[in-house]
C-alpha positions, 0 to 999 in steps of 0.5 A: 846166255847169261842168267843173272837177274837183269840180263834175261828179260822179265816175263819172257818164256822160259828157255827150253833148253836143259841145264846141258845146252840141248832142247829137252825131248818131248813126244809129239802130241804129248803136253809137257809136265806143268811146272809147280806154280811157285818155282821159278823156270829152270836156268832163272834165278830163284828171286825173281821180279814182281809183276809187270804193269806193262810188258817188258816194263817194272813198277819203278820206285819212288825217287828214281823212275825206271829203277828197280828194287830187285837185284838193282838193275835198270829196266831200261826204260826211254831215256828222258832227252828234253834237250841236246842230249839224253839224261844218262851217262854219255858216250864220246860220240854223244858227247861231240855230238851234243856239242855239233847239235847245239850249234844248230839248234841255237845258231843265232845265239851260239854263232852270234856270241862267236862271231862278236867275240872272234871279230875283235880278238882277229882285228886286235891280232891282225893290227898286232901282226902287222906291227910286228912284221917290222920287228920280224924284218928286224929278227931276220937282219939279226939272225944274218949278222954273225956277231949282233951287239947287246943293244941290236939283239934287246931292240929286236927282241923287245918289241916282238915279245911286247906285241906278242904278249898284248896279242896273248892277252886279248886272245884270253880276254875273247876266250874268257867271254866266248866259254863264259857265255857259251857255257850258260847256253849250252847248259840251258839247251841240256834242258831244252830251253833256249836263251838270248844273248842278253840273258847269256850275258846277264847270266854269265857277267858276274863270273867273267873276272873269275873265270879270267883269274883261272884262265890265267892261273892254269897256264901258270901252274902248267908252265911251272911245271915245266920249268921245274922239271927243267931247272936241275938240268938248266943249273948243271949246264951253267955250271959247266956239266955239259953232258950230265946237264942235258941229260938231266935237261931232257929227262926234266922236260919230259917229267915236267911234261908230264906233270903239265898235261896231268895239271891240265886233265885235272882242272880241265873242268874247272870252268864250267864248275866256276859258271855253272856252280857260281864257285870262286876259283879254287873251289872249281879247281877243287870241283874239277879234281874231284870230278875228274879222280878215277876218270883221269884217262877218260877225260884226257881221252876226250879232251884230246879228241875234241882238241884234234877235231877243233885244230882239224877244223880250224886248218880246214877253214882257214887254209884257203884264206891263207892261200887267197892272201898269199897270191893276193899279196903278190909273193906267193910261196917265193916268201915261204921259200926263202925263210920269211913270212909274207908281208903286207895288210893283203896277207894279214887281212885274208888271213884274219878272215880266215881265223874269224870264221875259223874261231866262230865255229871252233869256240862253240865245239871247244866249250861244249865239249867242256861243259858236257863233259862236266855235266856227264861226270856229274851225272855219273857221280852225283845223279844230276840226270834226275835233277836235270829231268825235274828242272825240265819237267819231265813227267814222273821225275817230281814237281819242277814248279817246286824245285827248279835246279840248273845244271850247276845246282 
C-alpha cells in the first residue's frame, strides 16, 4: 500500500494494521484507545487534505477543477467528454477510437468529403494507369532487348515518368483537400459540435495553399536526407572504388533512412498545427517540432501503428475488387505468372472502385489520428483541455460566452 498523499482515498477509515504489517491486537469487547483529535491516523502522512464537501471529493481551487492544493494531486473527478474524446491526456487506443468515432458520429460530412476526394483522385489515377500501360509494354519489350539504344530507353522511360508525376501530383492535391477539411471536422467533433461540408470548406480554404506547400516540402526534406546519405558511396562507385563504394553506400542509405524517419516524425504534427492555429508553413513546422520534443518515440509509435492499420484496412477493402478485375479482364492469374500486370480498362476500373472504397475509409482514420495526436500533445504540454472544456461549455470551467477558443486557439 502506498501511503503517500493522493493515493489513499482521503476520508477513508484508517488502516487497522500496525507498522510491521500485522493486525493490531484487540481484546474482544474492549474499546480501542481513542486517537488524539489532532493526530493523523497511523501510517498516514502528517499533511492531510482539508475537509471534503462530498464523499471522496475535494473542493477544487479556482482555475483547474478537480486539482487540489494538497500536494498537487488529482482527486479524480469525472473527466469532461463533450465530444469524441475525454478532455485529458489520451492513450493510444483512445486516439484510434476517437478517429473511428468521428467517422461514425459525423458520417455524412466525413464520408462525403472522403468519397468526393477519393472519386476525383482515383478517376485521374485510373486514366493515368490506362495510358501508362502502353509505356509498360514498351518497358517490357525493352527488358527483353539485350542491347537497347539510348533513344529507345529514353522513349520508354520518358512517358512513364511524366504520367507517374501527374498521378503523384493529383494524389497530393487530394490528400491536401481531405486533410484540410477533415481536420476541421475532427477539431469540432472534440467539442461535441457538428460541422457541414460547406462550413469545413470555408474554414479550411484560406490554408489550402500553405498546406500544399507543407506537403511538398516534407517529402522533399525526407528525400534530401536519403540523397545526402547515399551521395558519398555513389561518388566512390562512380570513381571506380567498387568495394568501398558499396559499403559506404549501404551505410549511407541506412543513415539517410534514420534521418528521414526522424524528420518525418518531428514534423508529423505540422499539418494540424497549420490548419487549427492558422500558421504559416515554417511556423507550423516549428510548432510540430516543439510538441514532438521529448515525446518522439511515442509519436513515432502512434504514427507507425496508424500507418499499419491504414495499410491493412486498405488491403482488405481493395483485395476483392482486385480479384474481380483480374478475372473480369479474362487474364486471371496468368498475367502475374508471366511477370506482367493485367491490362485492359475492365481491370483498371475494378481496381479503381476498390481504391475509392478503401480511400473513403482510410482518409478519415489517417487525418483523425494525426489531429488527435496533435491535440493530445497540446493537452499534455499546454493544458489545452481546460480551453477545450471552456469552449465546449462544460460547467465549472468558466463562462464559455466570454471566451470561446477552438482547438487551434
